[in-house]
C-alpha positions as CSV (number, residue, x, y, z in Angstrom):
1,M,67.6,101.0,45.1
2,L,67.8,104.8,45.4
3,F,67.9,107.6,42.9
4,N,71.6,108.4,43.0
5,F,72.3,107.6,46.7
6,K,75.6,109.4,46.8
7,H,73.9,112.5,45.6
8,F,71.1,112.0,48.2
9,K,73.6,111.5,51.0
10,R,75.7,114.5,50.1
11,N,72.6,116.8,49.9
12,K,71.2,115.6,53.2
13,N,74.5,116.0,55.0
14,F,74.9,119.5,53.6
15,A,71.4,120.4,54.8
16,K,71.4,118.9,58.3
17,N,71.1,122.3,60.1
18,N,68.6,123.6,57.6
19,I,66.4,120.5,58.1
20,K,66.5,121.0,61.9
21,K,65.1,124.6,61.6
22,S,62.7,123.9,58.8
23,N,59.0,124.4,59.3
24,F,58.3,121.8,56.6
25,Y,60.2,119.1,58.5
26,K,58.6,120.3,61.8
27,I,55.2,119.5,60.2
28,I,56.5,116.1,59.2
29,R,58.0,115.3,62.7
30,E,54.8,116.4,64.6
31,D,52.5,114.5,62.3
32,L,54.5,111.3,62.5
33,I,54.6,111.4,66.3
34,K,50.9,112.0,66.4
35,R,50.2,109.0,64.1
36,V,52.4,106.7,66.2
37,K,50.6,107.8,69.4
38,L,47.2,107.3,67.8
39,L,48.0,103.6,67.5
40,Q,48.0,103.3,71.3
41,R,50.6,100.5,71.1
42,N,53.7,99.7,73.1
43,F,56.5,99.2,70.6
44,D,59.5,97.2,72.0
45,K,61.7,97.8,69.0
46,I,61.6,100.7,66.6
47,L,63.6,101.1,63.4
48,I,63.9,104.7,62.0
49,L,65.2,104.8,58.5
50,D,66.9,108.1,59.1
51,N,66.8,110.7,56.3
52,Y,69.3,112.8,58.2
53,D,66.7,114.6,60.3
54,E,68.6,114.1,63.6
55,L,66.0,116.1,65.6
56,F,63.2,113.6,64.6
57,A,65.2,110.7,66.0
58,K,65.7,112.5,69.3
59,I,62.0,113.3,69.6
60,I,61.0,109.7,69.0
61,K,63.4,108.5,71.7
62,K,61.9,111.1,74.1
63,E,58.3,110.6,73.3
64,I,58.2,106.8,72.9
65,N,59.7,104.5,75.5
66,S,61.3,101.7,73.4
67,Q,64.5,100.4,72.0
68,T,65.0,102.7,69.1
69,I,67.5,101.9,66.3
70,I,68.6,104.6,63.8
71,F,69.5,103.1,60.5
72,K,70.9,105.3,57.7
73,F,68.5,105.2,54.7
74,S,70.5,103.2,52.2
75,D,70.8,99.9,50.4
76,E,72.3,98.4,53.6
77,I,68.8,97.8,54.8
78,F,68.7,94.7,52.7
79,E,71.4,93.2,54.9
80,D,69.4,93.7,58.1
81,N,67.9,90.4,59.4
82,N,66.3,91.7,62.6
83,I,62.6,92.3,63.1
84,Y,60.8,95.4,64.4
85,D,57.5,96.4,65.9
86,L,57.5,99.7,64.2
87,I,59.4,101.0,61.2
88,I,59.3,104.7,60.3
89,L,60.5,106.3,57.0
90,P,60.0,110.1,57.5
91,F,60.3,111.6,54.0
92,S,62.3,109.7,51.5
93,M,60.2,107.0,49.8
94,H,59.9,109.0,46.6
95,F,63.7,108.5,46.1
96,I,63.4,104.7,45.9
97,N,64.0,103.3,42.4
98,N,62.6,99.8,43.1
99,L,59.6,100.4,45.3
100,N,58.4,96.8,45.1
101,Q,61.7,95.3,46.3
102,F,61.9,97.9,49.1
103,L,58.4,97.3,50.5
104,I,58.8,93.5,50.4
105,K,61.9,94.0,52.6
106,I,60.0,96.3,55.0
107,R,57.3,93.6,55.3
108,D,59.8,91.0,56.1
109,L,61.4,93.2,58.8
110,L,58.1,93.6,60.6
111,T,56.9,91.4,63.5
112,K,53.5,89.8,63.2
113,K,51.7,92.9,64.5
114,G,54.4,95.3,63.3
115,V,53.5,98.6,61.7
116,F,55.2,100.6,58.9
117,I,54.6,104.4,58.7
118,A,56.0,106.6,56.0
119,K,55.5,110.0,54.3
120,T,56.4,110.6,50.7
121,L,55.9,113.0,47.8
122,G,52.4,112.5,46.6
123,E,50.7,112.9,43.2
124,G,50.0,116.6,42.3
125,S,53.1,117.9,44.1
126,L,54.9,120.9,42.5
127,M,52.7,121.0,39.5
128,N,53.0,124.7,39.1
129,L,56.8,124.4,39.0
130,Y,56.5,121.6,36.4
131,R,54.1,123.7,34.3
132,K,56.5,126.7,34.5
133,F,59.3,124.6,33.1
134,T,57.3,123.1,30.3
135,D,55.7,126.5,29.4
136,L,59.2,128.1,29.2
137,E,60.6,125.1,27.2
138,T,57.8,125.5,24.7
139,K,58.3,129.3,24.5
140,Y,62.0,129.0,23.9
141,H,61.8,125.9,21.6
142,E,63.7,123.6,24.1
143,N,63.1,119.9,24.2
144,H,60.8,118.9,27.1
145,S,62.3,116.9,29.9
146,L,61.1,115.5,33.2
147,H,62.3,118.0,35.8
148,I,60.6,116.5,38.8
149,V,60.9,112.9,40.1
150,P,57.5,111.2,39.4
151,P,55.5,111.1,42.7
152,I,54.2,107.8,44.0
153,K,50.6,107.3,42.9
154,R,48.1,106.0,45.5
155,E,46.6,103.4,43.2
156,V,50.0,102.0,42.2
157,L,51.1,101.8,45.9
158,I,47.9,100.0,46.9
159,K,48.3,97.5,44.1
160,V,51.9,96.8,45.1
161,L,51.0,96.2,48.7
162,Q,48.1,94.0,47.9
163,T,50.3,91.8,45.7
164,M,52.4,91.3,48.8
165,G,49.4,89.9,50.6
166,L,48.8,93.0,52.7
167,S,45.2,94.2,53.2
168,N,45.5,96.5,56.2
169,I,46.6,99.7,54.3
170,V,45.8,103.2,55.3
171,I,46.6,106.1,52.9
172,D,45.7,109.7,53.2
173,Y,47.0,113.0,51.8
174,E,47.7,116.4,53.3
175,Q,48.5,119.6,51.3
176,I,51.2,122.0,52.2
177,K,51.1,125.3,50.3
178,I,54.4,127.0,49.4
179,N,54.7,130.7,48.8
180,S,57.9,131.7,47.1
181,I,59.3,134.9,45.6
182,S,59.8,133.1,42.2
183,A,60.0,129.7,40.7
184,L,63.8,129.9,41.0
185,D,63.4,130.7,44.7
186,L,61.3,127.6,45.2
187,I,64.0,125.5,43.4
188,K,66.6,126.9,45.8
189,K,64.3,126.1,48.8
190,I,64.1,122.5,47.7
191,K,67.9,122.3,47.5
192,F,68.3,124.2,50.8
193,L,66.5,121.3,52.6
194,G,68.7,118.7,50.9
195,D,65.8,117.4,48.8
196,G,67.5,118.2,45.5
197,N,66.8,114.6,44.3
198,I,63.2,115.6,43.9
199,M,64.3,117.4,40.8
200,L,66.6,116.1,38.0
201,K,70.2,116.6,38.9
202,K,70.9,119.0,36.1
203,D,68.3,121.5,37.3
204,L,69.9,121.9,40.7
205,S,73.6,121.1,40.5
206,N,74.2,123.5,37.6
207,L,71.3,125.8,36.9
208,S,73.5,127.8,34.5
209,I,73.3,125.0,31.8
210,L,69.6,125.9,31.3
211,N,68.8,128.2,28.5
212,K,69.7,131.7,29.9
213,K,66.3,133.1,29.0
214,I,64.6,130.2,30.9
215,Y,66.8,130.8,33.8
216,E,65.9,134.5,33.9
217,Q,62.2,133.7,33.6
218,L,62.4,131.3,36.5
219,G,63.8,134.1,38.6
220,N,61.1,136.5,37.6
221,S,59.7,137.9,40.8
222,D,57.0,140.3,39.5
223,Q,54.5,138.3,41.4
224,K,54.6,135.6,44.1
225,F,55.0,132.0,42.9
226,L,52.5,129.6,44.6
227,D,52.8,125.9,44.6
228,S,51.9,122.9,46.7
229,I,53.3,119.7,48.0
230,F,50.9,116.8,48.6
231,L,52.3,114.5,51.3
232,L,51.1,111.0,50.9
233,N,50.9,109.3,54.3
234,L,51.2,105.5,54.3
235,L,50.6,103.1,57.2
236,F,50.4,99.3,56.9
237,S,50.7,96.2,59.0
238,K,51.0,92.4,58.5
239,S,48.3,92.0,61.2
240,K,44.7,91.7,59.8
241,S,43.4,93.7,62.8
242,F,46.3,95.9,63.7
243,L,44.1,98.8,64.6
244,D,42.4,96.7,67.3
245,D,45.6,94.9,68.4
246,K,46.6,97.4,71.1
247,S,49.2,95.9,73.4
248,K,48.7,97.3,76.9
């Protein structure tokens, strides 16, 4: 189901402490908690598909009074036969290979009024980094390759959910601007947070295999390297009126 799950798990385990201190993940945690509270619902049973952000799980348990189950984000989810009032996937959906299969399983794990909330890498993310790669490949006559995992497109996501019989879908975007010393510095930041799977393995696991001139240019720090991540926020429910179904 996942893009190289072993690689994903190794990266996240390595970066646990970095994730805990990260401003980027702090933004994700705070926004997810805010979105859950805005629902004004009592959730008896919550499933967090843990992406190795241990602090998020602790905050959820503290802020929301319910039975919270932490489940490592892996293919094992397909073996779970329980049902939940709320399922949260903090920031990992862009690593899923078979999105249709995954979302069908999520739908089946929800109660009648259950809600799924997720954040993922949205369209338009890291475009400056992508252009930097392609410009350098053209300059040094290298074959072009896909350096960044294709982000999930809003239109595709809506279509997939509608084919599953879901009509209560809320999607919005938020932009996070990233200021780095160089393109290479940005790549290392991505790896530092255990999100190396966002990029093709060869670009992070062994940067030295790149053309040496390209590598040098990526590290050029004559001027700041600016880029953005667009977070796609997804919320859906099986209930046709879930925004009005507020359990007291």
